[in-house]
C-alpha positions in Angstrom: 16.4 -1.0 3.2 13.0 -1.6 2.5 10.8 -2.0 -1.1 8.2 0.4 -1.5 6.0 -0.6 -4.0 3.1 1.5 -5.4 1.3 -0.6 -8.0 -2.7 0.5 -7.5 -5.4 -0.3 -5.4 -4.2 -3.9 -4.3 -1.0 -2.5 -2.9 -2.7 0.2 -0.8 -5.2 -2.4 0.6 -1.9 -4.4 1.6 -0.6 -1.3 3.2 -3.6 -0.4 5.3 -3.9 -4.2 6.6 -0.2 -4.6 7.0 0.1 -0.8 8.7 2.9 -0.2 6.0 3.8 0.0 2.7 6.2 -3.0 2.3 9.0 -4.1 5.0 9.5 -3.1 8.2 10.2 0.2 7.6 7.5 1.7 5.7 4.6 4.0 6.5 3.0 3.6 9.9 -0.5 4.0 9.8 -3.8 2.9 11.3 -5.2 -0.2 10.6 -8.5 -0.2 8.7 -10.3 -3.8 7.6 -10.5 -4.1 3.9 -14.1 -3.6 3.9 -14.1 -0.5 6.2 -11.3 0.8 3.7 -13.6 0.0 0.5 -16.4 2.0 2.3 -14.1 4.7 3.2 -12.6 5.0 -0.1 -16.6 4.9 -2.0 -15.3 1.7 -3.8 -18.2 -0.5 -2.7 -21.3 0.5 -3.8 -20.1 4.3 -4.2 -21.8 5.8 -1.2 -20.9 9.0 0.4 -20.9 7.5 4.2 -22.9 9.6 6.6 -19.6 10.2 8.6 -18.5 12.3 6.0 -21.3 14.8 6.5 -20.6 18.2 8.2 -23.1 19.9 11.0 -25.3 22.3 9.5 -26.3 25.4 11.1 -29.4 26.5 11.6 -32.0 27.4 8.9 -32.3 30.8 9.7 -28.9 31.9 8.9 -26.4 29.0 8.1 -25.3 27.9 4.7 -26.3 24.5 2.9 -23.3 22.2 3.6 -24.8 18.7 3.5 -21.5 17.0 3.3 -17.8 18.0 3.1 -17.8 18.7 -0.8 -20.8 21.6 -1.0 -21.2 24.6 0.9 -23.7 27.2 -0.8 -24.6 30.2 1.0 -26.1 34.1 -0.5 -22.6 34.7 -1.4 -22.2 32.0 -3.6 -21.2 28.2 -4.5 -17.9 26.7 -3.0 -17.2 22.8 -4.0 -14.0 21.7 -1.9 -11.3 19.5 -3.5 -10.3 17.1 -1.6 -7.1 15.3 -3.2 -3.7 16.7 -3.4 -2.9 18.6 -6.9 0.3 17.6 -8.3 -0.2 18.5 -11.8 -2.6 16.0 -12.9 -5.9 18.1 -12.5 -7.9 16.8 -9.9 -8.4 20.0 -8.2 -10.4 21.0 -11.2 -12.1 17.7 -12.4 -13.0 16.3 -8.9 -15.3 19.7 -8.4 -16.4 19.0 -12.0 -18.1 15.8 -10.9 -20.3 17.6 -7.8 -20.8 20.5 -10.2 -22.5 18.2 -12.8 -24.9 16.5 -10.5 -25.3 19.6 -8.4 -26.2 21.3 -11.9 -24.0 24.5 -10.9 -23.0 26.7 -13.7 -19.0 26.1 -13.6 -18.5 30.2 -13.5 -20.8 30.4 -10.5 -18.6 27.7 -9.0 -15.2 28.4 -6.6 -13.0 26.2 -5.5 -11.3 25.6 -2.5 -8.5 23.1 -1.5 -10.2 20.8 1.1 -8.2 20.6 4.6 -6.6 17.2 5.7 -9.6 15.8 7.3 -9.8 12.1 6.7 -12.8 11.6 9.1 -14.6 13.7 6.3 -13.1 12.8 3.3 -12.1 9.4 3.7 -8.3 9.0 1.8 -7.1 12.2 0.5 -4.0 11.2 -1.7 -2.7 11.3 -5.1 -1.1 8.6 -6.9 -1.9 5.1 -8.9 -4.3 7.1 -11.0 -7.0 6.5 -8.5 -8.3 9.8 -7.7 -10.9 9.5 -10.7 -12.3 5.9 -10.1 -12.3 6.4 -6.4 -14.2 9.2 -6.2 -16.5 9.1 -9.6 -19.4 7.9 -7.4 -19.4 9.7 -4.2 -18.6 13.1 -5.1 -21.6 12.7 -8.0 -23.9 11.8 -5.0 -22.2 14.7 -2.9 -23.6 16.8 -5.7 -27.1 15.1 -6.0 -27.7 15.4 -2.5 -27.3 19.1 -2.1 -29.3 19.3 -5.7 -32.3 17.2 -3.9 -32.3 19.5 -0.9 -32.2 22.6 -3.3 -35.2 21.4 -5.2 -37.1 20.1 -1.7 -36.8 24.1 -0.3 -38.1 25.2 -3.7 -40.9 22.9 -3.7 -42.1 24.3 -0.4 -41.4 28.1 -1.5 -43.5 27.4 -4.4 -46.1 25.2 -3.0 -45.6 22.9 -6.0 -44.8 19.2 -6.4 -40.9 18.3 -6.3 -41.5 16.7 -10.1 -42.7 20.1 -11.3 -39.3 21.6 -10.7 -35.8 20.8 -12.7 -32.4 22.8 -12.1 -30.5 24.1 -14.7 -27.1 26.2 -14.1 -27.4 27.2 -10.4 -31.1 27.6 -10.5 -34.2 25.7 -9.5 -37.0 26.1 -12.6 -40.8 25.7 -12.4 -41.6 23.5 -15.4 -44.9 25.4 -16.0 -44.2 29.1 -15.5 -40.3 29.2 -16.0 -39.9 30.8 -12.7 -36.3 30.5 -11.3 -35.0 30.4 -8.0 -31.4 30.7 -7.3 -29.4 28.3 -5.5 -27.9 30.9 -3.4 -31.4 32.2 -2.2 -32.6 29.1 -1.5 -29.2 27.7 0.4 -30.5 28.6 3.8 -34.2 27.0 3.6 -32.1 24.2 2.1 -30.3 23.9 4.8 -33.3 22.8 7.1 -33.9 20.2 5.0 -33.3 16.6 5.6 -30.1 15.0 4.5 -31.3 12.3 1.8 -29.7 9.0 1.9 -27.0 8.9 -0.8 -28.2 5.8 -2.6 -31.5 7.6 -2.6 -30.8 10.4 -4.8 -31.0 10.1 -8.5 -27.6 10.5 -10.8 -27.7 11.8 -14.4 -27.2 9.4 -17.1 -24.2 10.3 -19.0 -26.4 11.5 -22.1 -27.5 14.3 -20.1 -23.9 15.3 -18.9 -23.7 19.4 -19.6 -20.3 19.9 -17.7 -18.6 16.6 -17.9 -16.6 15.7 -20.8 -16.1 19.3 -22.2 -12.5 21.3 -22.0 -12.2 23.2 -18.7 -9.3 25.4 -17.8 -7.6 24.4 -14.4 -8.9 26.5 -11.7 -5.6 27.8 -10.5 -4.4 28.4 -14.3 -4.7 32.3 -13.8 -3.0 32.3 -10.6 -0.4 30.3 -11.6 0.2 32.5 -14.7 0.2 35.6 -12.1 2.5 34.1 -9.9 0.8 33.5 -6.8 1.9 31.4 -4.2 0.4 28.2 -4.4 3.4 25.8 -4.5 5.3 24.3 -1.3 8.1 26.4 -2.4 6.2 29.7 -2.1 5.1 29.3 1.2 6.6 31.9 4.1 5.7 32.6 7.8 6.6 35.7 10.1 10.0 35.2 11.2 10.5 32.1 9.1 14.1 30.3 8.6 15.1 28.4 5.7 17.0 25.0 6.5 18.8 22.6 4.5 19.4 18.8 5.4 22.5 16.9 4.4 22.7 13.2 4.3 25.1 10.7 3.5 24.7 10.1 -0.4 25.3 6.2 0.5 22.2 5.6 2.6 22.7 4.3 5.5 25.7 6.4 6.4 26.4 8.2 9.7 27.5 11.4 11.0 30.6 10.9 12.5 31.6 14.7 13.0 31.0 18.3 11.3 32.7 21.5 11.2 29.4 22.4 13.0 31.4 25.6 15.1 32.7 26.9 11.8 29.3 26.6 10.3 27.4 28.3 13.0 29.6 31.6 12.8 29.0 32.2 9.0 26.9 35.2 8.1 23.2 34.8 8.4 23.4 31.2 10.3 20.9 30.7 12.7 21.6 27.2 14.0 23.5 24.2 12.7 23.2 20.6 14.6 23.3 16.6 13.9 19.8 14.7 13.9 20.7 11.0 14.5 17.7 9.9 12.3 14.9 7.5 13.9 15.6 4.2 12.5 13.3 4.1 9.4 14.8 5.1 6.4 11.4 6.3 5.1 11.0 8.7 7.4 14.1 10.4 9.0 18.0 9.6 8.2 20.8 10.6 9.8 22.4 14.1 8.7 23.2 17.4 9.5 21.1 20.4 9.7 21.4 23.8 8.9 19.3 27.0 9.7 19.9 30.5 8.4 17.8 33.6 7.6 17.5 33.1 3.6 18.4 30.7 1.3 21.6 32.2 0.3 22.8 32.2 3.5 21.9 28.4 3.7 23.1 27.2 0.4 26.6 29.1 1.1 26.8 27.4 4.7 26.0 23.9 3.1 29.0 24.4 0.7 31.3 25.1 3.2 29.8 21.9 5.6 32.7 19.2 6.1 31.1 15.8 7.5 33.1 13.0 7.9 30.8 9.7 7.4 30.8 6.7 9.5 29.7 4.3 6.0 30.6 1.0 8.0 26.8 0.2 7.3 26.0 2.5 4.4 25.4 1.1 1.0 27.8 0.0 -1.4 25.7 -0.3 -4.6 27.0 -0.9 -7.9 25.4 -0.7 -11.4 28.3 -2.3 -13.2 28.4 -5.0 -10.3 24.7 -5.5 -10.9 25.0 -5.9 -14.6 27.8 -8.4 -14.2 25.8 -10.4 -12.1 22.7 -10.1 -14.2 24.6 -11.3 -17.3 25.7 -14.6 -15.3 22.1 -15.0 -14.1 19.9 -14.7 -17.4 20.6 -17.8 -18.9 20.1 -19.7 -15.8 16.6 -20.5 -14.1 15.1 -18.5 -11.4 12.3 -18.8 -8.9 9.3 -19.4 -10.9 6.3 -17.1 -10.4 4.1 -18.1 -13.4 4.3 -21.6 -15.1 1.1 -22.2 -17.2 0.7 -24.7 -20.0 3.4 -27.0 -21.1 6.2 -24.5 -22.0 8.7 -27.0 -22.8 6.8 -28.8 -25.5 5.7 -25.6 -27.2 9.4 -25.0 -27.5 10.4 -28.1 -28.8 7.6 -28.0 -31.5 8.0 -24.3 -32.6 8.7 -23.4 -36.1 10.9 -20.6 -34.8 12.3 -19.3 -31.7 13.5 -16.2 -30.8 16.0 -15.4 -27.8 16.7 -11.7 -26.6 18.1 -9.9 -23.8 16.4 -6.5 -22.7 17.8 -4.0 -20.1 16.6 -0.8 -18.3 18.4 1.3 -16.2 17.3 3.3 -12.8 15.8 6.4 -13.4 14.9 9.5 -10.9 12.0 11.0 -10.7 13.1 14.8 -11.6 9.9 16.6 -10.8 10.5 20.2 -11.3 9.9 21.4 -7.8 12.5 20.3 -5.5 11.6 18.4 -2.1 10.1 21.3 0.5 8.4 21.7 3.3 7.1 24.6 5.8 7.1 23.9 9.3 5.9 25.5 12.9 6.4 23.6 16.1 5.4 25.1 18.8 3.7 24.3 22.4 4.0 20.4 21.3 2.1 20.5 18.2 3.3 21.2 14.8 1.7 22.8 11.9 3.2 22.1 8.3 2.6 23.3 4.7 3.7 20.4 2.5 3.6 19.5 -1.2 2.6 15.8 -0.6 0.9 13.4 -2.5 -0.4 11.4 0.9 -0.8 14.1 3.7 -3.4 11.6 5.5 -0.2 9.2 6.0 2.4 12.2 6.3 0.5 12.9 10.1 1.7 9.3 11.0 5.1 9.8 9.9 5.7 13.1 11.1 3.9 12.2 15.0 6.4 9.3 15.0 9.4 11.0 14.2 8.4 14.0 17.2 7.0 11.6 19.4 3.8 13.2 19.5 -0.1 12.6 19.2 -1.2 12.5 15.8 -4.1 14.8 16.7 -1.1 17.7 17.3 0.2 17.3 13.7 -1.6 19.8 11.4 -0.9 19.5 7.6 -2.1 21.9 4.7 -2.6 20.9 1.0 -0.6 23.3 -1.0 0.0 22.9 -4.6 2.9 20.3 -5.9 5.2 20.7 -8.6 5.2 17.4 -10.0 5.0 14.3 -8.2 5.3 11.1 -10.2 5.5 9.0 -7.0 8.5 10.8 -5.3 5.8 12.8 -3.4 4.0 9.7 -1.9 6.9 9.4 0.6 7.2 12.1 3.3 10.8 11.7 4.6 11.2 15.2 3.5 8.5 16.4 5.8 9.9 14.3 8.8 13.3 16.3 8.3 11.3 19.5 8.4 9.5 18.4 11.7 12.7 17.4 13.3 14.4 20.5 12.7 11.6 23.0 13.3 11.3 21.0 16.7 14.9 21.4 17.4 15.6 25.1 16.2 12.6 26.5 18.1 11.5 28.9 14.9 9.5 28.3 11.9 11.4 27.0 9.3 10.8 26.1 5.2 12.9 23.0 4.5 14.4 23.4 1.0 16.1 20.7 -1.1 18.4 21.4 -3.9 18.4 19.5 -7.3 21.5 17.6 -6.1 19.7 16.7 -2.9 16.7 15.5 -4.9 18.6 13.5 -7.4 21.2 11.9 -4.7 18.6 11.0 -2.3 15.5 10.1 -4.4 13.7 6.5 -4.1 14.5 5.4 -7.4 13.0 3.6 -10.3 14.7 0.4 -10.3 16.6 -1.0 -13.2 16.3 -4.5 -14.5 17.3 -7.3 -16.9 15.1 -9.6 -18.9 16.0 -12.7 -20.7 13.2 -14.0 -23.1 12.6 -16.6 -25.2 9.4 -16.7 -27.4 8.2 -19.5 -30.2 6.1 -19.2 -33.1 4.3 -22.3 -34.4 3.7 -23.4 -38.1 1.1 -21.1 -38.4 3.0 -17.9 -37.3 1.1 -18.0 -33.8 3.1 -17.0 -31.1 2.8 -20.4 -28.9 5.2 -20.0 -26.0 6.5 -17.4 -24.1 9.1 -17.3 -21.2 11.0 -14.4 -19.4 13.6 -14.7 -16.4 13.6 -11.4 -14.9 16.6 -10.4 -12.7 15.5 -7.7 -10.6 16.4 -6.1 -6.9 15.3 -6.6 -3.5 15.7 -3.8 -0.4 14.7 -6.0 2.3 16.0 -9.6 0.9 12.1 -10.8 0.5 10.2 -8.7 -1.8 11.1 -7.6 -5.4 11.1 -3.6 -5.9 9.4 -4.7 -8.8 8.2 -8.0 -9.8 6.6 -10.2 -12.4 3.0 -11.4 -11.9 0.4 -13.7 -13.5 -1.3 -10.2 -14.3 1.6 -9.3 -16.3 1.1 -9.6 -20.2 0.7 -11.8 -21.9 0.2 -14.2 -19.0 -3.2 -14.0 -19.1 -3.5 -14.2 -23.0 -1.4 -17.0 -23.9 -1.6 -20.7 -22.9 2.3 -21.4 -22.5 4.0 -18.7 -20.2 6.7 -19.0 -17.8 7.8 -16.2 -15.5 11.0 -16.8 -13.5 12.7 -14.2 -11.3 15.8 -13.5 -9.7 16.5 -10.9 -6.9 19.8 -9.1 -6.4 20.6 -7.2 -3.0 20.3 -3.4 -3.5 20.5 -1.2 -0.3 19.3 2.3 -2.3 15.7 3.2 -1.6 13.7 2.2 -4.8 10.0 3.1 -5.2 7.0 4.0 -7.3 7.8 6.1 -10.5 4.8 7.1 -13.2 3.2 3.6 -14.0 5.0 1.5 -11.6 6.3 -1.9 -13.3 4.0 -1.1 -16.4 6.5 1.3 -17.5 9.3 -1.1 -18.3 7.2 -4.1 -18.6 5.6 -2.5 -21.4 8.9 -1.5 -23.1 10.3 -5.2 -22.8 7.0 -7.3 -23.7 5.5 -5.2 -26.4 8.9 -4.9 -28.4 9.6 -8.8 -27.9 6.1 -9.4 -29.5 7.0 -7.1 -32.3 10.3 -9.4 -32.5 8.1 -12.3 -32.8 5.9 -11.1 -35.6 8.8 -9.9 -37.3 10.2 -13.6 -36.7 6.9 -14.7 -38.3 6.8 -12.4 -41.4 3.4 -11.0 -40.4 2.3 -7.9 -39.7 2.4 -6.5 -36.2 -1.2 -5.4 -35.8 -2.5 -8.5 -36.8 -0.3 -10.6 -34.2 -1.2 -8.3 -31.5 -5.0 -8.7 -32.4 -4.7 -12.5 -32.6 -2.8 -12.8 -29.0 -5.6 -10.4 -27.8 -8.4 -13.0 -28.8 -12.0 -12.8 -28.6 -13.8 -9.9 -26.4 -13.7 -10.8 -22.7 -12.9 -9.7 -19.5 -9.7 -11.3 -17.9 -10.9 -10.9 -14.7 -14.4 -11.3 -14.5 -16.8 -8.7 -12.8 -13.7 -6.3 -12.4 -14.3 -3.3 -14.4 -10.7 -2.3 -13.6 -9.6 -5.4 -15.1 -8.3 -5.9 -18.9 -10.8 -6.2 -21.4 -9.6 -7.9 -24.6 -12.4 -6.3 -26.8 -11.5 -2.6 -25.4 -7.7 -3.4 -25.8 -8.6 -4.3 -29.4 -10.7 -1.4 -29.8 -8.1 1.1 -29.2 -5.4 -1.0 -31.0 -7.9 -0.6 -34.3 -8.3 3.1 -33.4 -4.8 4.2 -33.2 -3.5 2.1 -36.2 -6.6 3.7 -38.1 -5.6 7.1 -37.3 -2.2 7.0 -37.9 -2.6 5.2 -41.2 -0.8 1.9 -40.4 0.3 -0.1 -43.6 0.5 3.3 -45.6 4.1 3.4 -47.6 6.9 5.5 -45.6 10.1 7.0 -46.7 13.4 5.5 -46.5 14.9 5.6 -43.0 10.9 6.2 -41.4 8.4 3.7 -40.2 5.4 3.4 -37.7 5.8 1.5 -34.6 2.9 0.4 -32.5 2.6 -0.8 -29.0 -0.5 -1.3 -26.5 -0.6 -1.4 -22.7 -3.0 -2.0 -20.1 -2.2 0.0 -16.7 -4.1 1.6 -13.8 -7.2 0.6 -15.7 -6.4 2.1 -19.1 -6.3 0.3 -22.3 -4.0 2.6 -24.4 -2.7 2.0 -27.8 -0.3 4.2 -29.5 1.7 4.6 -32.8 4.9 6.5 -33.1 5.9 7.9 -36.4 10.0 7.8 -36.5 12.8 8.8 -38.7 16.1 7.7 -38.0 19.1 8.9 -40.1 22.6 7.2 -40.9 24.1 8.7 -37.5 21.6 7.1 -35.5 20.0 10.3 -35.0 16.2 10.1 -34.3 13.3 12.4 -35.0 9.6 11.2 -33.4 7.6 13.2 -35.6 4.0 12.2 -34.4 2.5 9.9 -31.4 -1.1 8.9 -32.3 -2.6 8.0 -28.8 -6.2 5.8 -28.9 -7.5 5.5 -24.8 -10.5 3.8 -23.4 -10.6 5.0 -19.8 -14.5 5.2 -19.5 -16.1 8.9 -19.5 -14.1 11.4 -19.9 -14.3 14.3 -16.8 -12.3 17.1 -18.2 -11.5 16.9 -22.0 -8.7 19.2 -21.7 -6.9 17.8 -18.7 -7.5 14.4 -20.1 -5.9 15.4 -23.3 -2.9 17.1 -20.7 -2.3 14.3 -19.0 -1.7 12.0 -22.2 0.5 14.8 -24.0 2.2 14.9 -20.9 2.8 11.0 -20.6 3.8 10.7 -24.0 6.7 13.6 -23.6 7.8 12.3 -20.2 8.2 8.6 -21.7 9.9 9.9 -24.6 12.4 12.0 -22.6 13.0 9.1 -20.2 13.8 6.1 -23.1 15.7 8.7 -25.2 18.4 9.2 -22.6 17.9 9.4 -19.1 19.6 6.9 -16.6 21.1 6.9 -12.9 24.0 4.9 -12.1 25.7 3.7 -9.2 29.0 3.1 -7.5 30.1 2.6 -4.0 26.5 3.4 -3.0 26.1 6.7 -5.0 24.0 8.1 -7.7 26.6 9.4 -10.4 23.7 11.5 -12.1 23.3 14.5 -9.5 21.9 17.4 -11.7 20.2 18.1 -15.3 23.7 18.2 -16.9 24.3 14.4 -16.7 20.4 13.7 -16.6 19.4 15.4 -19.9 15.6 15.9 -19.9 13.9 16.4 -23.4 13.9 19.9 -24.4 10.8 21.2 -26.4 12.2 21.3 -29.9 12.2 17.2 -29.8 8.8 17.2 -28.7 6.5 15.3 -31.2 2.8 16.2 -32.4 0.6 14.2 -30.1 -2.7 13.2 -31.4 -5.1 11.8 -28.9 -8.4 10.0 -29.2 -11.1 8.8 -26.7 -12.9 5.8 -27.3 -16.7 7.0 -26.0 -16.8 4.3 -23.2 -19.8 3.9 -20.6 -17.5 1.8 -18.7 -16.7 2.9 -14.8 -13.6 5.8 -15.4 -10.2 5.4 -14.5 -7.1 7.9 -14.2 -4.9 9.3 -16.6 -1.8 10.2 -15.1 -0.2 6.9 -15.8 -1.9 4.8 -18.3 -0.3 6.4 -21.4 3.2 6.5 -20.6 4.0 2.4 -21.0 2.9 2.1 -24.6 5.3 5.4 -25.8 9.1 3.4 -25.6 7.9 0.2 -27.5 6.3 2.3 -30.0 9.1 4.3 -30.7 11.4 1.2 -30.8 9.4 -1.0 -32.8 9.3 2.0 -35.4 13.4 2.1 -35.3 13.7 -1.4 -36.1 10.8 -1.2 -38.7 13.0 1.6 -40.7 16.5 0.3 -39.7 16.3 -3.3 -39.0 18.0 -2.7 -35.7 16.4 -3.8 -32.5 16.9 -1.7 -29.3 16.8 -3.9 -26.1 18.1 -1.0 -23.6 17.1 1.7 -22.2 17.9 4.6 -22.5 18.4 4.3 -26.6 21.6 6.6 -25.8 22.9 3.7 -24.3 23.0 2.1 -28.0 23.9 5.1 -29.7 21.1 7.0 -30.7 20.6 10.5 -30.2 17.9 13.2 -30.9 
């Protein structure tokens, strides 16, 4: 199997340049040079490429459409949302960037989901908290370009200089007389104006923002409440059938035989057949397809399906076996991936040494909407309606499976019922395409919850053997981590340590070692990849060292961060120790760090830098004599640059806190004989509403370039809660989920 890692901008560059995500079986996508990719995504210079410009209609009747994002005519203002909406709010926040520079009144704007058209929009995907930083300048320039053309048209009509005009609330206003011209009235004339170079248009200073930074409700909220068919699972087509696809739950298994004749005779069944797969585990695995008139007929037929699997090449993964191997390996040496300073000398000179073992289990994505895709294959082409995070990559995947030209694959973006990384991978679309091609009718492939959990791409578990040294002054003087992880391809770890993992860039003496265990079950990105587990390990262990030194955790954390500086000079998406210290101090202040707490109750602190975001969290936690945990409140301080939509930003942090808490409390997937043992929510207990804590969010006013917020607030949650439990009880938790150590909620 192949390792599919999704750890930010660098991995996407590598994916594009290597024509794959990782390993031989990943995405097959067109090769683009690093510089060209940066231009396309707006990361170099922030310019809106002229190739993104859509053709204008004539000045007599055509709308103003200077680029792919804005369309204005006499009926109103349309702004196109380019990226998939998976619950992170970009269908609202990205158009807000355009509207701010356009100076359009938000009530005048109609937001439309953009078509999948990477020639016009560049990269269209949702992942890595990258939508905001990648589009911050390009989308603002798109709005400013349209605004400049409207002002030019108004200047001609009023016969005044451009600098005699200003814009406000979808109007161009003459400064001296107050005369207003509506954008809708100017659109046709503006369409005849030359399109200015993107770098020539002036952008607002943030202090003049009138829309960005405010609380704006999601553009789909009313439609969602009314139950309108926005999501993939809602899609219907005339004559559509419902399909299901049964795969071997031990990946690598192939169909030996199945009771297809019996299934075809069942009421409502249109067809049943075997698909051999295409040899790419990330596209089409072998399985049995059932196509029926409705969902119930499909599910009933699937329950009656009997498949004999050839498992001679199937996975035999075992969590208990991996745990035993890790226990043997943790005390040994691994491959050194970081070795700086003189670690051995620092340990020899240490006043105190702490050794600890940390473990975390596999988890599944558990997005609310199971995987689904509607597909219609006819005349050698296919049209698809899919809740995918990577619609552009999906085109290449589907074309490869069907053996057709990518130009004959049309993908429509629909709203996703959660993603968290699972919908980065388009295997479900490939299945739908192959079934539609064979069935000869439009189909909607619908996975069940069991399909989702048995055939997921899991966040990998891991094992860390840590050693830390504290010198005579109580300072952390050395750090060693032997990480036992997994590999799908025998080469690259599914999750790996690097010189950027905390605290490698902050301490003089650091050694990271790594040992890889072979693992066949597919592993891939899960919310805040890498950081989601490393945060728990390193921030918990830092608290252990602070306790060993008999010092305040806040003091030790600030000391490790040191003087304000960029850790990677010139990279605004790198960790800045001053920004880190700022959020740590703010979270501590707002939470009342140092105040006296009742017996069995304490505050726990953690900081982590993830996906460009500096986030600190303080958890207020109580634990009773029966190990029942209550998280009363989580105080969050965030420095993520300018806030686009305050409502959406708060929502993302609150959601990350709840998701992180749910995962750390009781979620784990174990494997035996290559099969996930937890196949539905009865064995995978998601957090219930009564256990949800109060979440108090504070943003640092920052002029640094913005980052996304879908991921950075999750990694600090688990260590903050575990550190609070340690402070309240004296018992250190070193396993996730904490239910493994007997804790309940």
